[in-house]
N, C-alpha and C positions, 0 to 999 in steps of 0.2 A: 583410424583411431582420429577419436574424437577428444578434442582438447577442451576443458574446462575451467573458466577463468573463475576465480572468486572475488566478486567484488564487495567494497565495503558498504555494508546499510544492508540491514535485517528488514523484511519485509514491513513490519511493526515501526522498526525508526524511520523508516521512508513515509509509512502512513501518518505518523504522528509529526513529521517534519509539514509532510501537507498539508496535514489539518492547520496544523498552526501557523503556516504562512496564509493561508486563507482566511485566518482569524475565526476557526471555528472550534466549538469546543465537544467534549467526545459525545453530548447528546443531539447537538447541532448536527455533528456530522452521521450518527447514528438514524437521523431522521432522513435525512438524505440517502442513504444507502439503506433504508429499512432494517436496521440495525437494532438492537438495544444500544443503550451506554456502556452496559457490562461487558456486551459483546465486542465493542471497540478497546477498552480497556484493554481485555485478554488478548485480544490482535496485536494492540499497539507493546504489551509485554511478553507478545511470543508465547502466552499459555493456550494460544489457538491459533490456527492456520485456517486460511479466508479459504472458500467455499469458490470453485471457478468461477460462478456469479458474481460472487463476493467482490472477488479478485479483476472481475469484466466493469462492475459498476464502481468501482473505485479511478481505475484507470479511464475511465469517460468522464466522471465527473470530476477527476483534479488535469484533463488533458495531458495524459502520461501514457507511455505503453507500459501493456504487464509484465515485458522484461525488464523496465525500469524498477518496478513497486517488488518485482522477484529478485533485484539486487543481480541481474544477468549482465546488467548495464549501465556505466554510470549515467549517461544519455538519457534525459526523459521523454526524447522523441523515439528513443528504443534502437538510434544509430549506435555502431561500437567504434 
C-alpha cells in the first residue's frame, strides 16, 4: 500500500512565494518561463494546472525539486 502525505501549500502558493522571494513580478516570471502574465496569474490562483514542461522550467529556475512545487515534500531540495 502506498501512503500519500498531504503537504501544505499548493503549486500556486509555492510558485507565488518563490516568485516574490526572487523579487519578480508576474510579467518578469512569465518571460523567464516563456509564459504570459495571465498564465502565471492563473497558475498562482489555482485556475490552471502547470504542464510538465512548465513544472520542470519553474523547478530549474528556482533550484527546487518538482516534488516541492507539487506539495509532495516540504523540503525545497526534494528530500522527505
